[in-house]
C-alpha positions in Angstrom: 0.0 0.0 0.0 1.4 3.4 -1.0 2.1 6.0 1.7 -0.3 8.9 1.9 0.6 12.6 2.5 -0.3 12.1 6.1 2.1 9.2 6.4 4.8 11.1 4.7 4.7 14.0 7.0 4.2 11.8 10.1 7.3 9.7 9.3 9.6 12.7 9.3 7.9 14.6 12.2 8.6 11.5 14.3 12.3 12.1 13.8 12.1 15.2 15.9 12.9 15.2 19.6 10.4 16.2 22.2 11.6 19.8 22.4 11.9 20.2 18.7 8.4 18.8 18.3 7.1 21.4 20.9 8.8 24.2 19.0 7.3 22.9 15.8 3.8 23.1 17.4 4.4 26.6 18.8 5.5 27.8 15.4 2.7 26.0 13.7 0.1 27.9 15.7 1.4 31.2 14.4 1.6 30.0 10.8 -1.3 31.3 8.6 -2.1 30.4 5.0 -4.9 32.3 3.2 -6.2 33.5 6.5 -6.3 29.9 8.0 -4.4 28.7 10.9 -4.6 26.1 13.6 -5.7 27.2 17.0 -3.3 26.6 20.0 -6.2 24.9 21.9 -6.1 22.1 19.3 -2.2 21.9 19.2 -1.2 22.3 22.8 -1.6 18.7 23.8 -1.7 17.1 20.3 0.6 14.1 19.7 2.4 13.5 16.4 -0.5 11.8 14.6 -3.1 14.5 15.7 -0.8 17.4 14.7 -0.3 15.9 11.2 -4.1 15.3 10.8 -4.7 19.0 11.7 -2.0 20.2 9.2 -3.6 18.2 6.3 -7.1 19.2 7.4 -6.1 22.9 7.5 -3.7 23.2 4.6 -4.9 20.5 2.3 -2.7 20.3 -0.8 -0.1 22.6 0.7 0.3 20.5 3.8 3.9 19.2 2.9 5.0 22.6 1.6 3.9 24.4 4.8 5.5 21.6 7.1 8.8 22.1 5.3 8.6 25.9 6.0 8.0 25.4 9.6 10.7 22.8 9.9 13.1 25.3 8.4 11.9 28.1 10.7 12.8 26.0 13.8 16.3 25.1 12.3 15.6 21.4 11.3 16.8 21.8 7.8 17.9 18.2 7.6 14.5 16.8 8.2 12.9 19.6 6.0 15.2 18.6 3.1 14.3 14.9 3.5 10.5 15.7 3.6 10.9 17.9 0.5 12.9 15.3 -1.4 10.5 12.5 -0.7 7.4 14.7 -1.6 9.1 15.6 -4.8 9.7 11.9 -5.7 6.1 11.1 -4.6 4.8 13.9 -6.9 6.9 12.6 -9.8 5.7 9.1 -9.4 2.1 10.3 -9.3 2.6 12.5 -12.4 4.2 9.6 -14.2 1.1 7.4 -13.4 -1.2 10.1 -14.5 0.6 10.5 -17.8 0.4 6.8 -18.3 -3.2 6.7 -17.6 -3.9 9.7 -19.8 -1.8 8.1 -22.7 -3.9 4.9 -22.4 -7.1 6.9 -22.3 -6.2 8.8 -25.5 -5.3 5.5 -27.2 -8.6 4.1 -26.3 -10.4 7.2 -27.6 -8.5 7.0 -30.9 -9.4 3.3 -31.2 -13.0 4.1 -30.5 -13.5 7.2 -32.7 -11.0 6.8 -35.6 -13.2 4.4 -37.4 -16.8 4.9 -38.5 -19.4 2.4 -39.8 -21.4 3.4 -42.8 -25.2 3.2 -42.0 -25.8 0.3 -44.3 -22.5 -1.5 -44.2 -21.7 -5.0 -42.9 -20.9 -5.4 -39.2 -17.1 -5.7 -39.9 -17.0 -3.0 -42.6 -15.4 0.3 -41.1 -13.9 3.4 -42.6 -11.5 6.0 -41.2 -13.3 9.1 -39.8 -10.5 11.5 -41.0 -11.0 10.2 -44.6 -14.8 10.1 -44.5 -15.3 13.4 -42.8 -16.6 16.2 -45.1 -16.5 19.9 -44.1 -19.8 21.4 -42.9 -21.0 25.0 -42.5 -21.7 26.3 -39.1 -23.2 29.5 -37.9 -22.8 31.2 -34.5 -25.6 32.9 -32.7 -25.6 35.3 -29.7 -25.8 34.6 -26.1 -29.2 33.5 -24.6 -28.5 35.9 -21.6 -30.0 38.7 -23.8 -33.7 38.9 -24.2 -33.5 37.9 -27.8 -30.6 35.9 -29.4 -28.9 38.0 -32.1 -27.0 36.8 -35.1 -23.4 37.6 -34.2 -21.5 36.4 -37.4 -22.1 34.8 -40.7 -19.5 32.1 -41.7 -19.1 29.9 -44.6 -15.7 28.4 -43.7 -15.0 24.8 -42.6 -16.7 23.8 -39.4 -13.3 22.5 -38.0 -11.8 25.9 -37.8 -15.1 27.3 -36.7 -15.2 25.0 -33.7 -11.7 25.6 -32.9 -12.5 29.2 -32.7 -15.7 28.6 -30.7 -14.1 26.3 -28.2 -12.2 29.0 -26.4 -12.5 28.7 -22.6 -11.6 32.4 -22.0 -14.8 33.4 -24.0 -17.3 30.6 -23.7 -17.9 27.8 -21.1 -21.2 26.2 -22.4 -21.7 25.8 -26.2 -24.8 24.3 -27.7 -24.4 22.9 -31.3 -27.9 22.7 -32.9 -28.9 21.0 -36.1 -31.7 19.1 -37.6 -31.7 15.3 -38.0 -28.9 14.1 -40.2 -26.9 17.4 -40.2 -23.7 15.7 -38.8 -23.8 16.8 -35.1 -22.5 13.4 -33.9 -19.9 13.2 -36.7 -18.7 16.6 -35.6 -18.4 15.7 -31.9 -16.5 12.5 -32.8 -14.0 14.6 -34.9 -13.5 16.8 -31.9 -12.7 13.8 -29.6 -10.4 12.3 -32.2 -8.4 15.5 -32.7 -8.0 16.0 -29.0 -6.9 12.3 -28.5 -4.4 12.8 -31.4 -3.0 16.0 -30.0 -4.0 17.9 -33.1 -6.4 20.4 -31.5 -8.0 21.4 -28.2 -4.8 20.8 -26.4 -5.7 23.4 -23.8 -7.8 20.6 -22.2 -6.2 18.0 -20.0 -9.3 15.8 -20.4 -12.0 15.5 -23.1 -14.9 13.3 -22.2 -17.6 12.0 -24.5 -21.2 11.3 -23.1 -23.7 9.6 -25.5 -27.0 10.5 -24.1 -28.6 7.5 -25.8 -26.2 5.2 -23.9 -26.8 7.1 -20.6 -30.5 6.1 -20.8 -29.4 2.4 -20.4 -27.7 3.1 -17.0 -30.4 2.2 -14.5 -28.5 2.5 -11.3 -27.2 5.7 -9.6 -23.6 6.4 -10.1 -21.0 9.0 -9.1 -19.9 11.7 -11.5 -16.3 10.6 -11.8 -17.6 7.0 -12.6 -20.0 8.4 -15.3 -17.2 10.7 -16.8 -14.4 8.0 -16.9 -16.3 4.9 -18.1 -13.7 4.5 -20.9 -10.7 4.7 -18.5 -11.2 3.8 -14.8 -7.5 4.5 -14.2 -8.4 8.2 -14.3 -11.3 8.0 -11.8 -9.1 9.1 -8.9 -8.1 12.3 -10.6 -9.3 15.3 -8.7 -10.8 17.1 -11.7 -12.9 19.2 -9.4 -9.7 21.2 -8.5 -9.0 22.1 -12.1 -12.5 22.0 -13.9 -11.3 24.6 -16.5 -9.1 21.8 -18.0 -12.0 19.6 -18.6 -13.9 19.4 -22.0 -17.2 17.5 -21.7 -19.0 16.6 -24.9 -22.7 15.7 -24.4 -24.1 14.2 -27.6 -27.9 14.0 -28.3 -29.2 15.9 -25.2 -32.7 15.4 -26.7 -32.5 11.8 -25.7 -32.7 12.6 -22.0 -35.8 13.8 -20.2 -34.4 16.6 -18.0 -37.7 17.8 -16.9 -38.8 14.4 -15.4 -39.5 14.0 -11.7 -36.3 12.1 -11.2 -34.4 15.2 -12.2 -36.4 17.3 -9.8 -35.2 15.5 -6.7 -32.8 17.5 -4.6 -30.2 15.2 -3.3 -26.6 15.7 -1.7 -25.6 12.2 -2.5 -22.5 11.8 -4.9 -24.3 8.9 -6.6 -27.2 10.1 -8.8 -28.9 9.1 -12.0 -27.0 10.1 -15.3 -29.8 12.6 -16.3 -29.5 14.3 -12.9 -25.7 14.6 -13.3 -26.2 16.1 -16.8 -28.7 18.6 -15.4 -26.3 19.5 -12.7 -23.5 20.1 -15.1 -25.7 22.4 -17.1 -26.7 24.3 -14.0 -23.0 24.5 -12.9 -23.8 22.7 -9.7 -21.2 20.0 -10.5 -17.8 20.6 -11.9 -18.5 24.3 -12.3 -16.0 25.9 -14.7 -15.7 22.9 -17.0 -16.3 23.4 -20.8 -19.5 21.8 -22.1 -20.1 21.1 -25.8 -23.8 20.0 -26.2 -25.5 18.8 -29.3 -29.4 18.8 -29.7 -32.0 18.9 -32.4 -32.8 22.6 -33.4 -36.6 22.0 -33.1 -36.3 21.2 -29.3 -33.4 23.3 -28.3 -35.6 25.7 -26.5 -36.4 22.9 -24.1 -32.9 23.0 -22.7 -33.3 23.9 -18.9 -31.5 26.9 -17.4 -30.8 28.4 -20.8 -29.2 31.5 -19.0 -26.2 29.2 -18.4 -25.6 28.8 -22.2 -22.8 31.1 -23.3 -22.9 30.5 -27.1 -25.3 28.9 -29.6 -24.2 27.5 -33.0 -26.0 25.7 -35.7 -24.8 23.3 -38.3 -26.3 24.3 -41.7 -25.0 21.3 -43.7 -22.7 21.0 -46.6 -21.6 24.0 -48.8 -22.1 23.1 -52.4 -18.5 22.2 -53.0 -18.6 19.6 -50.3 -21.5 17.9 -51.7 -19.4 16.7 -54.8 -16.6 15.8 -52.4 -19.0 13.6 -50.3 -20.1 11.7 -53.4 -16.6 11.1 -54.6 -15.7 9.7 -51.2 -18.7 7.3 -51.2 -18.1 5.7 -54.6 -15.2 3.4 -55.4 -15.4 4.3 -59.2 -14.8 8.0 -60.0 -16.9 7.7 -63.1 -20.0 6.6 -61.1 -19.5 9.4 -58.5 -19.2 11.9 -61.4 -22.4 10.6 -63.0 -24.3 11.0 -59.7 -23.0 14.4 -59.1 -24.2 15.5 -62.5 -27.6 14.0 -61.9 -27.9 15.8 -58.7 -26.7 19.2 -60.1 -29.2 18.9 -62.9 -32.1 18.7 -60.3 -32.0 22.0 -58.4 -34.4 20.7 -55.9 -32.4 17.6 -55.2 -29.2 19.7 -55.0 -30.8 21.9 -52.4 -31.8 18.9 -50.3 -28.3 17.4 -50.5 -27.1 20.2 -48.3 -28.2 17.8 -45.6 -25.5 15.1 -45.1 -28.2 12.4 -44.4 -29.8 13.2 -47.7 -26.5 12.8 -49.4 -26.1 9.4 -47.8 -29.5 8.2 -48.9 -28.9 9.4 -52.5 -25.6 7.5 -52.5 -27.4 4.4 -51.4 -30.2 4.7 -53.9 -27.7 5.4 -56.7 -25.8 2.3 -55.9 -29.0 0.5 -56.1 -29.9 2.2 -59.4 -33.1 3.7 -57.9 -34.5 7.0 -59.2 -34.3 9.9 -56.8 -36.8 12.5 -56.1 -37.2 15.9 -54.5 -39.4 14.6 -51.7 -37.7 13.4 -48.7 -40.4 10.8 -48.0 -40.0 9.4 -51.5 -36.2 9.2 -51.1 -36.4 7.4 -47.6 -39.2 4.9 -48.8 -37.1 4.0 -51.8 -34.1 3.6 -49.5 -36.1 1.3 -47.1 -37.3 -0.7 -50.1 -33.7 -1.0 -51.5 -32.7 -2.5 -48.2 -35.4 -5.1 -48.3 -34.9 -5.8 -52.0 -31.1 -5.8 -52.5 -29.6 -6.4 -49.1 -32.0 -9.2 -48.1 -32.3 -10.9 -51.4 -33.0 -14.3 -49.8 -36.2 -13.1 -48.2 -39.5 -14.2 -49.8 -42.2 -11.6 -50.2 -44.3 -12.8 -47.1 -41.3 -12.7 -44.7 -40.1 -9.3 -46.0 -43.6 -7.9 -45.4 -43.7 -9.3 -41.9 -40.3 -7.8 -41.1 -41.4 -4.5 -42.5 -44.5 -4.3 -40.4 -42.7 -5.2 -37.3 -40.2 -2.5 -37.9 -43.0 -0.1 -38.6 -44.9 -0.9 -35.4 -41.6 -0.7 -33.4 -40.9 2.7 -34.9 -44.4 4.0 -34.1 -44.0 3.0 -30.5 -40.6 4.5 -30.3 -41.7 7.9 -31.9 -44.8 8.0 -29.5 -42.6 7.6 -26.4 -39.5 9.5 -27.6 -37.6 6.1 -27.6 -34.8 5.5 -30.0 -33.1 2.5 -28.5 -34.4 -1.1 -28.3 -33.2 -3.9 -26.0 -32.0 -7.1 -27.6 -34.4 -9.2 -25.7 -37.3 -7.1 -26.9 -36.2 -7.4 -30.6 -35.6 -11.1 -30.3 -39.1 -11.6 -29.0 -40.6 -9.6 -31.7 -38.7 -11.3 -34.7 -38.4 -14.8 -33.1 -37.7 -17.2 -36.2 -37.6 -14.3 -38.7 -34.4 -13.0 -40.3 -33.0 -10.3 -38.1 -33.1 -7.0 -40.0 -29.4 -6.0 -39.4 -29.4 -3.4 -42.3 -32.0 -1.4 -40.6 -30.5 -1.5 -37.1 -27.2 -0.6 -35.5 -26.0 -2.9 -32.7 -24.2 -1.6 -29.6 -23.2 -3.1 -26.3 -23.4 -1.2 -23.0 -22.4 -2.0 -19.4 -25.1 -2.9 -17.0 -23.8 -3.6 -13.5 -21.2 -6.3 -13.9 -22.4 -7.6 -17.1 -22.8 -6.3 -20.7 -26.1 -6.0 -22.6 -26.9 -5.4 -26.3 -29.2 -2.7 -27.6 -30.2 -1.7 -31.1 -31.3 1.6 -32.8 -32.3 2.4 -36.4 -29.5 3.4 -38.8 -30.9 6.9 -38.5 -33.7 8.6 -36.6 -35.4 9.8 -39.8 -35.6 6.2 -41.0 -37.6 5.3 -37.9 -39.8 8.3 -38.3 -40.6 7.3 -41.9 -41.4 3.7 -40.8 -43.6 5.0 -38.1 -45.5 7.2 -40.7 -46.0 4.0 -42.9 -47.5 2.2 -40.0 -49.7 5.2 -38.9 -50.9 5.8 -42.5 -52.4 2.3 -42.5 -54.8 2.7 -39.7 -57.5 5.4 -39.4 -58.0 5.4 -35.7 -54.3 5.2 -34.9 -53.7 8.2 -37.2 -56.4 10.3 -35.6 -55.0 9.7 -32.1 -51.5 10.4 -33.2 -52.4 13.6 -35.0 -54.3 14.9 -31.9 -51.2 14.5 -29.6 -48.6 15.8 -32.1 -49.0 19.6 -31.8 -47.8 19.6 -28.2 -45.0 17.1 -28.9 -42.3 18.6 -31.3 -40.4 15.4 -31.6 -43.4 13.8 -33.3 -43.8 16.5 -36.0 -41.2 15.1 -38.3 -43.3 11.9 -38.5 -46.3 14.2 -39.5 -44.3 15.6 -42.4 -43.6 12.1 -43.6 -47.3 11.3 -43.3 -48.0 14.2 -45.8 -45.4 12.8 -48.1 -47.1 9.4 -48.1 -50.3 10.9 -49.4 -48.8 11.5 -52.8 -49.8 8.8 -55.2 -46.3 7.5 -56.2 -44.7 7.5 -52.8 -45.7 4.0 -51.6 -45.4 2.5 -55.1 -42.3 0.5 -54.0 -44.4 -1.2 -51.3 -47.2 -2.2 -53.6 -45.7 -5.9 -53.7 -46.3 -5.9 -49.9 -50.0 -4.8 -50.3 -49.1 -1.7 -48.2 -51.3 1.3 -48.8 -52.7 4.5 -47.0 -56.3 4.3 -45.6 -58.7 6.3 -47.9 -59.4 9.2 -45.5 -55.7 9.9 -44.7 -55.6 13.1 -46.8 -58.8 14.5 -45.3 -57.5 13.9 -41.8 -54.2 15.7 -42.6 -56.0 18.5 -44.0 -58.1 18.9 -40.8 -54.8 18.6 -38.8 -53.1 21.4 -40.7 -56.0 23.7 -40.0 -55.7 23.0 -36.3 -52.0 23.5 -36.6 -52.5 27.0 -38.0 -55.0 27.8 -35.2 -52.4 26.5 -32.7 -49.6 28.6 -34.3 -51.8 31.8 -34.1 -51.7 31.4 -30.3 -47.9 31.1 -30.5 -46.9 33.5 -33.3 -43.2 33.4 -32.5 -43.0 29.6 -32.9 -40.8 29.6 -36.0 -40.3 25.9 -35.8 -43.9 25.0 -35.9 -44.4 27.3 -38.8 -41.6 25.7 -40.7 -43.1 22.3 -40.0 -46.5 23.4 -41.4 -44.7 24.6 -44.7 -42.7 21.3 -44.8 -45.9 19.4 -44.6 -47.4 21.4 -47.5 -44.1 20.9 -49.6 -44.1 17.1 -49.0 -47.7 16.7 -50.2 -47.3 19.3 -53.0 -51.0 19.9 -53.3 -51.6 23.3 -54.8 -55.2 23.6 -53.5 -54.4 22.7 -50.0 -51.3 25.0 -50.0 -53.4 27.9 -51.3 -56.1 27.4 -48.7 -53.5 27.0 -45.8 -51.6 30.1 -46.8 -54.8 31.9 -46.8 -55.4 30.8 -43.2 -51.8 31.6 -42.1 -52.1 35.3 -43.3 -48.5 35.9 -42.2 -45.1 34.2 -42.2 -42.7 35.2 -39.4 -39.4 33.5 -39.0 -37.0 34.7 -36.4 -33.4 33.6 -35.7 -33.7 30.3 -37.9 -30.7 30.1 -40.4 -32.4 28.9 -43.6 -30.5 26.4 -45.6 -31.2 25.7 -49.3 -33.8 23.3 -48.7 -35.6 25.5 -46.1 -35.7 28.3 -48.7 -36.9 25.9 -51.4 -40.0 25.1 -49.2 -40.5 28.8 -48.2 -40.4 29.8 -51.9 -43.0 27.1 -52.7 -45.4 28.3 -50.1 -45.0 31.9 -51.0 -45.8 31.0 -54.7 -49.3 30.0 -53.3 -49.9 33.0 -50.9 -51.8 35.5 -52.9 -52.9 37.7 -50.1 -50.2 37.5 -47.3 -50.5 40.3 -44.8 -47.0 40.1 -43.3 -43.7 38.4 -44.1 -40.9 38.7 -41.7 -37.5 37.0 -42.2 -35.2 38.2 -39.5 -31.8 36.7 -38.7 -32.5 33.9 -41.2 -29.2 33.8 -43.1 -30.7 35.1 -46.4 -28.2 35.6 -49.2 -28.3 37.4 -52.4 -29.5 34.4 -54.6 -32.3 33.7 -52.1 -33.7 37.1 -52.1 -33.7 37.4 -56.0 -36.1 34.4 -56.0 -38.2 36.1 -53.3 -38.7 39.4 -55.2 -41.7 38.3 -57.3 -43.6 37.2 -54.2 -43.0 40.5 -52.3 -45.6 42.2 -54.5 -48.3 40.1 -53.0 -47.4 40.9 -49.4 -48.9 43.9 -47.6 -46.1 44.2 -45.1 -42.7 42.7 -45.2 -39.3 42.6 -43.4 -36.4 40.8 -44.8 -32.8 40.9 -43.7 -30.0 39.9 -46.1 -26.5 39.1 -44.8 -22.9 38.9 -46.0 -23.5 41.2 -49.0 -20.8 42.8 -51.1 -21.1 46.4 -52.2 -22.3 45.4 -55.7 -25.0 43.0 -54.2 -26.3 45.8 -52.0 -26.7 47.9 -55.0 -28.4 45.3 -57.1 -30.8 44.1 -54.4 -31.8 47.5 -53.1 -32.5 48.7 -56.7 -34.7 45.5 -57.4 -36.5 45.6 -54.2 -37.4 49.3 -54.4 -38.3 48.9 -58.0 -40.7 46.0 -57.2 -42.0 46.9 -53.8 -41.2 50.4 -52.7 -40.1 49.6 -49.1 -40.7 52.1 -46.3 -37.5 51.4 -44.6 -33.9 50.6 -45.8 -31.4 49.7 -43.1 -27.7 49.2 -44.1 -25.0 48.1 -41.6 -21.8 46.0 -41.4 -21.7 42.4 -40.2 -19.8 42.3 -36.9 -16.3 40.8 -37.2 -16.8 40.5 -41.0 -16.4 42.7 -44.2 -19.9 41.6 -45.3 -22.9 44.1 -45.3 -26.4 43.6 -43.9 -29.3 45.1 -45.8 -32.7 45.1 -44.0 -35.8 46.2 -46.0 -39.2 46.7 -44.5 -42.6 47.7 -45.9 -45.4 49.0 -43.7 -48.2 51.4 -44.3 -47.9 52.7 -40.8 -44.3 53.8 -40.8 -42.7 56.8 -42.3 -40.2 56.2 -45.1 -36.7 56.0 -43.7 -33.1 55.2 -44.7 -30.7 54.0 -41.9 -27.0 53.7 -42.6 -24.6 52.9 -39.7 -20.8 52.3 -39.6 -20.6 51.4 -43.3 -17.6 52.1 -45.5 -18.3 54.3 -48.5 -21.7 55.3 -46.9 -21.9 58.3 -49.2 -21.8 56.0 -52.1 -24.7 54.1 -50.7 -26.8 57.2 -49.8 -26.4 58.5 -53.3 -27.4 55.2 -54.8 -30.5 54.9 -52.6 -31.6 58.5 -53.3 -30.6 58.8 -57.0 -30.7 55.3 -58.5 -33.4 53.7 -56.3 -35.3 57.0 -56.4 -36.1 56.6 -52.5 -37.7 59.7 -51.0 -37.3 59.3 -47.2 -39.0 61.3 -44.6 -36.4 60.1 -42.1 -32.6 59.7 -42.5 -30.3 58.0 -39.9 -26.7 58.4 -40.5 -24.8 57.1 -37.6 -21.1 56.4 -36.7 -19.5 58.2 -39.6 -17.0 61.1 -39.9 -17.1 64.9 -40.5 -16.4 64.9 -44.2 -19.2 62.4 -44.8 -21.7 64.6 -43.0 -20.7 67.6 -45.3 -21.1 65.4 -48.4 -24.4 64.1 -47.1 -25.8 67.7 -46.7 -24.8 68.4 -50.4 -26.5 65.3 -51.7 -29.8 66.0 -49.7 -29.9 69.5 -51.1 -29.5 68.0 -54.7 -32.4 65.6 -54.5 -34.7 68.0 -52.8 -36.6 65.2 -50.8 -39.1 66.1 -48.1 -36.9 65.1 -45.2 -38.4 65.6 -41.7 -36.1 63.9 -39.5 -32.3 63.8 -39.7 -30.4 61.7 -37.1 -26.6 61.9 -36.9 -25.8 60.1 -33.7 -22.2 59.0 -32.7 -20.5 61.2 -35.4 -17.7 63.8 -35.1 -19.2 67.1 -35.9 -16.8 70.0 -36.9 -17.4 73.7 -37.7 -17.7 72.8 -41.3 -20.4 70.3 -40.5 -22.4 72.8 -38.5 -22.2 75.3 -41.4 -23.4 72.7 -43.8 -26.3 71.5 -41.5 -27.5 75.1 -41.0 -27.4 75.7 -44.8 -29.5 72.4 -45.2 -31.9 73.3 -42.4 -32.4 76.8 -43.9 -33.3 75.5 -47.4 -35.2 72.3 -46.5 -38.3 73.7 -44.8 -39.7 70.2 -44.2 -36.8 69.4 -41.8 -38.2 69.6 -38.3 -36.3 67.0 -36.2 -32.4 67.2 -35.8 -30.6 64.7 -33.5 -26.9 65.1 -32.8 -26.4 62.8 -29.9 -22.8 62.0 -28.9 -21.2 64.1 -31.6 -18.4 65.7 -29.4 -19.6 69.2 -30.2 -18.6 71.1 -27.1 -20.0 74.6 -26.2 -18.6 76.6 -29.1 -20.1 74.4 -31.8 -23.4 74.1 -29.9 -23.6 77.9 -29.6 -22.9 78.3 -33.3 -25.6 75.7 -34.2 -28.2 77.3 -31.9 -27.6 80.7 -33.2 -28.1 79.5 -36.8 -31.2 77.4 -36.1 -33.2 80.5 -34.9 -34.3 81.1 -38.5 -35.2 77.5 -39.3 -38.2 75.4 -38.8 -36.5 72.9 -36.5 -39.0 71.7 -33.7 -37.0 68.9 -32.2 -33.3 69.1 -31.3 -31.3 66.5 -29.7 -27.9 67.4 -28.0 -27.5 64.5 -25.7 -24.1 63.7 -24.4 -22.1 66.5 -26.1 -19.9 67.7 -23.3 -22.0 70.9 -22.9 -21.6 73.3 -20.0 -23.1 76.6 -18.9 -21.1 78.4 -21.5 -23.5 77.5 -24.3 -26.7 78.2 -22.2 -27.1 81.8 -23.5 -27.2 80.6 -27.1 -29.6 77.7 -26.3 -31.9 80.2 -24.2 -31.9 82.5 -27.3 -33.0 79.6 -29.5 -35.8 78.6 -27.1 -37.1 82.2 -26.9 -36.7 83.2 -30.6 -36.9 79.8 -32.5 -39.6 77.2 -33.2 -38.3 74.6 -30.7 -41.0 72.5 -29.0 -38.7 69.7 -27.8 -35.1 69.9 -26.6 -33.0 67.0 -25.3 -30.0 67.8 -23.1 -29.4 64.6 -21.3 -26.0 63.7 -19.9 -24.3 67.1 -20.2 -22.4 69.0 -17.6 -25.0 71.8 -16.7 -25.2 73.4 -13.3 -28.4 74.3 -11.4 -27.9 77.9 -12.4 -27.7 77.0 -16.1 -30.8 74.8 -15.7 -32.7 77.6 -14.0 -31.9 79.9 -17.0 -33.3 77.3 -19.4 -36.6 77.1 -17.4 -36.8 80.9 -17.4 -36.4 81.0 -21.1 -39.1 78.3 -21.4 -41.5 80.7 -19.6 -40.9 83.4 -22.1 -44.1 84.4 -24.0 -42.4 83.8 -27.3 -41.2 80.3 -26.3 -42.9 77.2 -27.9 -40.9 74.6 -25.9 -43.1 71.9 -24.4 -40.5 69.2 -23.5 -37.1 69.8 -21.9 -35.0 66.7 -21.3 -32.3 67.2 -18.6 -31.7 63.7 -17.1 -28.2 62.7 -16.0 -26.9 66.2 -16.1 -24.3 67.2 -13.4 -26.2 69.7 -11.1 -25.7 70.9 -7.5 -29.1 70.5 -5.7 -28.1 72.9 -2.9 -28.9 76.1 -5.1 -31.8 74.8 -7.0 -34.6 72.2 -6.6 -34.6 70.7 -10.1 -37.2 68.0 -9.5 -39.7 70.7 -8.2 -39.0 73.0 -11.2 -39.3 70.1 -13.6 -42.6 69.0 -12.0 -44.1 72.6 -12.3 -43.0 72.9 -15.9 -44.5 69.4 -16.7 -47.9 70.4 -15.1 -47.9 73.8 -17.0 -47.3 72.0 -20.2 -50.1 69.5 -19.6 -52.4 72.4 -18.7 -51.5 74.3 -21.9 -52.1 71.2 -24.0 -55.5 70.6 -22.4 -56.5 74.2 -23.2 -55.4 73.9 -26.6 -57.4 70.7 -27.1 -60.6 72.3 -25.7 -60.1 75.3 -27.9 -59.9 73.0 -31.1 
């Protein structure tokens, strides 16, 4: 048995004589570390053993170091040196063991993750992950601690480099990686583990731990956290990872498999042994291993069900393959280059199919179908049905027709039960009981072993969740009563809605054609039931108008069925399409475009933070004419694209608002266009290079005639040029906002010239423009002969020096509203402003003076402000009665 720290210190203290030991205790009672020391009442009569126990209890990891210091203080350098040397050797021995254990752990991780099995390959047929992995697109979103997540950055680079940027402990601690089924979330997680174990990336972490939530569901007994984390390497279980949690990366794959809202997760317990679900919940809540880095994957549609979302630092979403990766994927999955090239050409020739192949799972299915020489389609249901049929026909060629049908129906019933109960794994005993003497359908199921107590058990899952959902839809479509019950429950169960989409796809005449040999068909009233369901879904959506995922599911149902009359009537019921913070991939946009084609009287269209690109918007333009009110936001635009799109949009739709800004941390531009009968026409340009070029383009080429212009975060020469352009176009501008600019004397002169000639201009906002007293005085003197009613001079470093000019403007000008918040005005200056406001010639109603530096000893500002407010209300009341 190895000596402990206590044994080591005790061994060397026992070398001290009685007097030396007494001196050691006396020195120990004075010794303080981080404010902690051992009281003399404990040490006075303590023997060697008790003294050492008190040292370890008080100083913990520093027990040996502090003991050595005290030994040196009392002059026992020989004992101190021996203790130091033994401790050093002990530490080296422990470090060597840790290094060996970590090396074995990394080897085990590499062995586990370096090979992957294709979904429909034989049991022993594996491929290398590094060779099979194809780069994906990923998009990051804002922190959930804000009220509404905002799009932070658009990226189209490889997802490896994206994740390496995102997994930065100094910026984020909890990262959620979202994505729809088949987007490659699990492959990405496996790639992270393999790169860490191979010392290729993420080396800032001492430990990377992979937790598969589907496997965790099979652990029935309570276990400790370290046993849960180090299932793959028990040698590391004694590592005290709680002391350095920032060195630990935990990857939680498939969080949607766990029910974190169940009663078992609500139990409060202080026991170290808990259910795996409760451990995961505590990791999310930072109740266990607080400070570690979590990377979590989950389906997009149910990501909002993650508990304690305020603990999530960053959201990211996998958007699938960029177009160049689709071709790469096909070439990797065909042995013959000629066959791969032929399939790529076939896919590219079908724009709908190409859009669908952005999803990795669809690429995989198309590859499987192409190898079986099946014809592909633009309907996901059709593709999956053909894939299932190809497995039965080509990969189980020894099956007779009757047995194949029996196996198919068992699989369908299993799938339905799993979807209803959110169950995606099946125990071996359960399956053996179902199939009994039938051929076991290994091509449909993945086999996996898991530890259960001291023994190992076998479980199975479908090759992919979407295959299970399609099989469930086939079973439900054959039974009228079953279908009705399933539809009634589905609206409140997001995990069932993918199956509903496949039910709509099965209604198409040719979808179930491959299963005709099995006498499988949908019941006659299926379509009418689905039509009734979609009406109920629209009613349910109107109660939850911000549920963008439900809206998307409704549109996917319409697209899968492809019934023009149903789509027209449903879009008429919807009245509006509002999608917020959902990055739309090509297939999503394909579905949206199809639905908009059949929406002839849409009241509102809002696409905010949806990753729209130039090509997407160009296909939208014809539909905008049929929309009463729209808001679309286009990202990552070049200068030329902004010009082209703004010209086309204004020519087709005459939007009321144009908003141009720069993408944070990127050179791309964001163009937001809105149309509303209730709003004044406006142009908003903020922090954009060559802003004057865009302003001239909007006014001259797009023939915009705004009532409001917001020109923010620019520089002085731009302001002067802006005034020149506005005078040239002679628009009826009423509001001019120049916040956060640098205003010079030349700018003030240009603004006064503009205000003098443009009689429609009544509102001028110069917040945070670093004007100072001299420029403010110059401006106020010039504005006395203009029609300006509202003037904003917030946060301009103004003092009492400019009060005379402001008072003169109040008394002789046309001001009704003046904002002077956050300036350095004294109470005497404020008093003068109120005196000017009382002048018979003053028209001032609202005077804003919050956050000004005033001395309350000489003037009661609140009382004066209250009197002025009451007087203003009284005057307005009299004026109303007069009229």
